N, C-alpha and C positions, 0 to 999 in steps of 0.2 A: 654165965650171963644172967643178969637180974630179970626176973619176972616183971612184966608191965602190969600196972594197975588198969582196971577197966576204963577209966577216964583217958589214960594214955592211949590205949588200944583204940577207943572210939575216935579220938582226935587224929590218930595216924591213919585210920581207915578212911576218914573223910576225904583224903587225897588220893585214895587208891580205889579207882572205879571198879565196881563189881565184887569187891571183897566184903565179906560178912563175918562177924564174930558170933560164933555159936557153939555152945557145949565145950568151951575151953580151947577152941582152935579157930583159926581164920580159914575161910573157904571161898572158892570161886568157881563158877561154871563158865567156861570159855567155849563159844560156838565157833565152828569152823565151816568152811564151804563143803567139806567132804572128807572121806577117810584118809587120803594121802596127806592132806594138810594137818589132820588130827595126829597122824604119826610124826609128822615134822615138828609140830608143836610139843609133843611129848619128848622128843629128842632134845629140842632146845631147852625145855624145862630140866631135863635130866642133866644137861651140861652145867646149867646154873647150880643145880643141887650138888654136883661133884665139886665145882669151884668153891662153894660155900661150906662144903662138907656138912650139909644140912638137907635131910631128905623128907619128903612128905609123909604125913600120916597115912595118907592113901592118894592115889591118882587113878581115877576110873575113866577109861576111854570108851567112848561110844563112837558110832559112825562119824557123827559131825559135832562132837563136843568132848571136852574133858572136864571133869570135876576134880579139884584138887584141894587138899587140906593140910594145914601146917600148924604145929606147936612145937614147943621145946620141951621134951620129956624131962630132961635133967633139971629144968627150972620149974617144972609142974605148971606150965602155961605159956603164954605168948611173951616172946622177948623181941629185941631188935633184930635177931636173926631172922625171925619169921617176917617181920615188916620189911626188911631189906630184901629178902628173897621175893616177896610179893611185888615190890617196886621193879625188880629186874624182870619178873614175868610180865608185868604190865607194859614194860618198855618194848616187848615183842610186838610185831605188826600182825596181829591176828584178830 
């Protein structure tokens, strides 16, 4: 998959609430009401990752939030795989 240019990334992220481009990856922090919801969200994100065969650079769980980061290592940056999984994550009701 082809690496996106910075202008393409910026344009794509305008429609993805909460996602930021930093240090070669796209990142988002999602707040939840509490730990059970955080675990549920982590599981839902994991399902998307398995479906896309595209896994986060990292996913940090806290009591009431998750921070997640994506990039496509084989392309050396952000690709449509990253943007598409961010869209799926944003479709979750958290």
